[in-house]
C-alpha positions in Angstrom: 20.1 -11.3 -12.8 18.8 -13.0 -10.1 16.0 -15.0 -9.9 12.7 -13.8 -10.7 9.5 -15.0 -9.2 6.7 -13.7 -11.0 2.8 -13.8 -9.6 0.6 -12.9 -12.1 -2.6 -11.7 -11.1 -6.6 -11.4 -12.8 -8.1 -7.9 -11.6 -8.9 -5.1 -14.1 -6.5 -7.1 -17.2 -3.9 -9.4 -16.8 -0.9 -8.4 -16.2 2.5 -10.1 -13.5 4.2 -9.0 -9.7 7.7 -9.8 -10.5 9.9 -10.3 -7.8 13.5 -10.3 -7.7 16.8 -8.3 -7.0 18.5 -6.0 -9.3 15.8 -6.4 -12.2 15.9 -2.9 -13.3 19.4 -1.9 -15.0 20.2 -4.1 -17.3 18.4 -6.5 -17.4 15.1 -7.3 -20.3 12.4 -7.2 -17.2 10.9 -2.7 -17.5 12.0 -2.6 -21.3 9.0 -5.4 -21.9 7.0 -4.2 -20.3 7.1 -0.5 -22.3 6.7 -2.5 -25.7 5.0 -0.2 -28.6 5.9 2.6 -25.8 7.5 6.4 -27.0 7.4 8.7 -25.1 7.6 7.6 -20.5 7.6 9.5 -17.6 9.1 8.3 -14.9 7.0 9.9 -11.0 9.4 9.8 -8.8 10.5 11.5 -5.3 13.1 14.0 -4.4 14.9 10.9 -2.9 15.2 8.8 -5.7 16.6 11.4 -7.5 19.5 9.3 -8.5 17.5 6.1 -9.3 15.5 7.8 -11.7 18.4 8.9 -13.4 19.7 5.6 -13.8 16.3 4.7 -15.1 16.0 7.5 -18.3 20.0 6.7 -19.2 18.7 3.3 -19.3 15.6 3.8 -21.4 17.4 7.0 -23.5 18.6 5.0 -26.3 14.7 3.5 -27.3 12.3 6.3 -25.6 11.6 9.4 -25.5 11.6 9.9 -20.7 10.7 12.4 -19.1 11.3 13.3 -15.2 8.7 14.1 -12.8 9.9 14.9 -9.1 7.6 14.5 -7.1 6.7 15.7 -3.0 8.0 12.8 -0.5 5.1 10.6 1.1 1.0 11.8 1.7 2.4 15.4 0.0 2.3 13.3 -3.4 -1.0 12.7 -3.0 -2.4 15.5 -4.0 -4.8 17.8 -7.1 -2.0 20.3 -7.4 1.2 17.2 -8.0 -1.8 15.5 -9.6 -2.0 18.6 -12.2 1.6 19.7 -12.3 1.7 16.1 -13.7 -0.4 16.8 -15.6 1.3 19.9 -17.5 4.2 17.5 -18.7 2.4 15.6 -20.1 -0.2 18.1 -22.1 3.3 19.8 -23.4 5.1 16.9 -24.3 1.1 16.0 -26.5 1.7 12.7 -24.7 -1.2 9.7 -26.9 -2.8 6.8 -25.9 0.3 4.8 -26.4 3.1 6.0 -24.1 4.0 5.3 -20.2 3.9 6.8 -17.3 6.0 4.8 -14.3 5.4 5.0 -10.5 8.7 5.2 -9.2 9.0 5.3 -5.3 6.9 4.7 -2.4 3.3 3.4 -1.5 1.8 7.9 -2.1 3.9 8.0 -5.7 2.2 4.3 -6.9 -1.2 5.9 -5.5 -0.3 9.5 -7.5 0.6 8.0 -10.8 -1.7 5.7 -11.0 -4.2 8.1 -10.1 -2.2 10.4 -13.5 -1.9 7.6 -15.7 -5.7 6.7 -15.3 -6.9 10.1 -15.9 -5.1 11.2 -18.7 -6.8 11.1 -22.2 -8.9 8.7 -19.6 -6.3 5.9 -19.4 -2.7 5.3 -20.5 0.1 2.9 -20.1 0.8 2.4 -16.7 4.0 1.0 -15.0 4.5 0.3 -10.9 8.4 0.2 -9.5 7.6 0.4 -5.6 10.6 1.0 -3.6 9.5 -0.1 0.1 8.5 -2.9 1.9 4.4 -1.2 2.0 4.6 -0.2 -1.8 5.6 -3.6 -2.6 3.7 -5.6 -0.5 0.0 -3.8 -0.6 -0.1 -0.6 -2.4 1.3 -0.8 -5.9 -0.3 -4.8 -6.3 -4.6 -4.2 -7.3 -4.4 -0.9 -8.7 -6.3 1.3 -6.6 -4.8 4.6 -7.4 -5.9 8.3 -5.5 -5.0 10.8 -4.3 -6.5 12.7 -0.5 -8.0 15.7 0.0 -8.9 17.8 3.2 -11.5 15.9 4.2 -9.6 12.4 4.1 -7.0 9.8 2.1 -8.4 8.5 -0.8 -10.6 9.7 -1.2 -11.0 10.9 -4.9 -10.0 7.3 -7.4 -9.9 5.1 -9.2 -9.6 1.7 -9.8 -6.7 1.0 -12.9 -5.2 -1.6 -13.2 -1.3 -1.8 -14.2 0.6 -3.2 -17.2 2.8 -4.8 -14.7 4.5 -4.2 -10.7 8.1 -5.0 -10.5 9.2 -5.4 -7.2 13.3 -5.3 -7.2 14.2 -5.7 -3.2 17.7 -4.3 -3.7 15.6 -1.1 -3.9 14.5 -1.5 0.6 18.1 -2.3 0.9 18.6 2.3 1.4 15.6 2.3 3.2 15.9 4.3 6.6 15.1 1.8 9.4 12.2 3.6 10.4 10.3 2.9 7.7 11.1 -0.1 6.4 9.9 -1.6 9.8 6.7 1.2 9.1 5.4 -0.9 6.1 6.1 -4.2 7.9 2.2 -3.8 9.6 1.2 -4.0 6.1 3.2 -7.3 6.3 1.3 -8.5 9.8 -1.4 -7.5 8.5 -1.8 -10.7 6.1 -0.3 -13.2 8.5 -4.0 -12.0 10.6 -6.1 -12.4 7.9 -4.7 -15.0 5.9 -2.0 -17.2 6.4 -0.6 -17.3 9.8 3.3 -18.4 8.7 4.2 -14.9 7.8 3.5 -13.9 12.0 5.7 -17.4 12.9 8.4 -16.3 11.0 8.1 -12.6 12.2 8.0 -13.8 16.0 11.2 -15.9 14.9 13.0 -14.5 13.8 12.1 -10.8 13.9 16.4 -9.3 12.9 16.8 -12.0 10.0 12.4 -11.2 9.0 13.3 -7.3 8.7 16.6 -8.3 6.6 16.3 -7.1 3.0 18.9 -9.3 1.9 17.9 -12.4 3.9 16.2 -14.5 1.8 13.1 -15.1 4.8 12.4 -11.4 3.8 12.0 -12.3 0.4 10.2 -14.9 1.4 7.5 -12.5 3.6 6.8 -10.1 0.6 6.1 -12.8 -1.9 4.1 -14.3 0.6 2.1 -11.2 1.0 1.8 -9.8 -2.6 0.8 -13.5 -3.6 -1.8 -12.6 -0.9 -3.4 -9.8 -2.3 -3.2 -10.7 -5.7 -5.4 -13.4 -4.8 -7.8 -11.5 -3.5 -8.2 -7.9 -5.4 -8.8 -10.9 -8.6 -11.2 -12.5 -7.0 -12.9 -8.7 -6.2 -11.1 -5.5 -8.6 -13.9 -3.3 -6.9 -14.2 -4.5 -4.2 -17.5 -5.3 -3.8 -16.9 -8.2 -0.9 -14.0 -10.0 -0.4 -11.2 -7.2 -0.7 -12.8 -6.0 1.8 -10.8 -7.7 4.2 -7.4 -6.1 2.9 -8.1 -3.3 5.1 -7.7 -4.9 7.6 -7.0 -2.1 10.2 -7.2 0.3 8.2 -10.2 2.5 9.0 -8.9 3.8 12.4 -5.2 3.9 10.8 -6.7 6.3 7.7 -8.6 8.6 10.7 -5.2 8.2 12.8 -3.9 9.6 9.2 -5.7 12.8 9.0 -6.0 13.5 12.7 -1.8 13.7 11.7 -2.2 15.6 9.0 -0.6 12.4 7.2 2.3 13.2 8.9 3.4 10.0 10.1 4.2 6.8 8.1 1.1 4.6 7.1 2.4 1.5 8.6 2.9 3.1 12.2 -1.0 4.7 11.9 -2.5 1.1 10.1 -1.0 -0.9 13.5 -3.2 0.8 16.6 -5.5 0.1 13.7 -5.4 -3.0 14.0 -5.1 -4.1 17.5 -7.8 -2.1 18.1 -9.4 -3.8 15.9 -9.0 -6.9 17.2 -10.2 -4.9 20.2 -13.3 -4.8 18.4 -13.7 -8.2 17.6 -12.7 -9.8 21.1 -15.7 -7.3 22.0 -18.4 -8.7 18.9 -17.0 -11.7 17.2 -15.9 -13.6 20.3 -11.5 -13.4 19.1 -9.9 -15.5 21.3 -7.4 -13.5 23.8 -4.7 -15.0 23.0 -4.6 -13.3 18.9 -5.6 -9.9 20.4 -2.7 -10.2 22.1 -0.1 -11.6 19.8 -1.2 -8.7 18.2 1.0 -6.5 20.4 2.8 -8.7 20.4 4.2 -9.1 16.7 3.6 -5.2 16.7 5.9 -4.1 19.5 8.8 -6.8 17.9 8.3 -4.4 15.3 8.9 -1.7 16.6 5.8 -0.4 16.3 3.2 2.0 17.8 0.0 0.3 19.9 -1.4 2.8 21.6 -3.1 6.5 21.2 -4.5 9.5 22.6 -7.3 8.9 24.9 -8.8 12.5 24.1 -9.2 12.5 19.9 -11.6 9.6 19.9 -14.5 12.5 18.9 -12.1 13.9 16.3 -11.6 9.9 14.7 -14.8 8.9 14.6 -15.4 11.7 12.7 -12.8 10.8 10.4 -14.5 7.9 9.8 -17.8 8.9 9.1 -16.4 9.5 5.8 -14.2 6.9 4.6 -15.3 5.9 1.5 -15.9 2.2 3.2 -19.2 3.7 5.4 -22.2 2.8 3.7 -24.5 6.0 5.0 -24.7 6.7 8.8 -23.3 2.4 8.8 -19.7 2.5 9.8 -18.3 -0.9 8.2 -15.1 -2.5 10.3 -13.6 -5.8 8.7 -12.5 -8.0 12.2 -12.2 -11.9 12.8 -13.4 -14.0 14.1 -11.5 -16.7 14.4 -7.0 -16.7 13.0 -7.2 -16.1 8.9 -10.7 -15.4 9.6 -11.6 -12.2 8.5 -15.3 -10.9 8.1 -17.0 -7.5 7.6 -18.4 -5.4 10.3 -21.5 -3.6 9.7 -21.6 -0.7 13.2 -24.7 0.7 13.9 -23.7 1.0 18.0 -20.3 3.6 18.5 -20.2 2.6 22.0 -19.0 -0.7 21.1 -16.4 1.3 19.1 -15.9 3.7 21.7 -15.0 0.5 24.4 -12.6 -1.0 22.4 -10.7 2.6 21.8 -10.1 2.6 25.3 -8.5 -1.2 25.5 -5.9 1.0 23.0 -5.8 4.6 24.6 -3.0 6.0 26.0 
């Protein structure tokens, strides 16, 4: 096992995010998180069936291990899929001393965490994210949930994992476009908290997006560290944690409009450019920082425009967003690089004006 970085989190409980390479097989990283457990359910997507089977074989000597294969991406985050997992748990007589492992991208860890939070009002949950998005965002912080026909993540729970294991070797097999889409969340951290992230991407985007490089590992650890600090201060998103939604209000609406066929990072990329334009209109964000959004995201091959004719549909979806308060829409904007704030927008004409700057 290579060197390991441990990042502590105090949010809904005390746990560690472990970052390293080749952490799952032949080490104690996972088994240490399963102390006292008898049964384990590994929730995984089809593309990770081989990895899930290897994990099952690794754990079989100490635990009874069951597998639950779920659909890829947002299709996993449906109440029908959660019910399928609950059925497995019921048939296996899972108790509060047993554990659920979420193995996959952010959608799978969101689903598995929600299932763990709701079964017997809470069983042990271990998150093993296998995508960039999962490692730097979805798996850390204790937000779990599923989607409905009305919007994304409208049903869920704050539920802290017992541990998060980020094995960067798992990212090496990702399709290139999926890896790049996940980098949108890394860019987000650069704009709201640590501009060195942006500097590293701009210096050499090829190295920054190479999962075998030291720079990639640094970007993952920086991103996890930022999220760990934020959620440790504000677990239930009552104040500070809202800054993590930079670009997400419009981004989630785009995902909904595209029936979740778009990758999350692609939608958030457009959402951040929109948020930057809104920041220019409402908070006097300087032109250089607004333009830097486009530069960095285009380096990663991510989209920065969306259809002009979809505005009314997007606005209707944003009104149902869980971040809204009554009739007021809420957005995270930037006062300057690294200085985010939450903005309540009573006048949708401002939103429309910002949208015109990204309409393609």
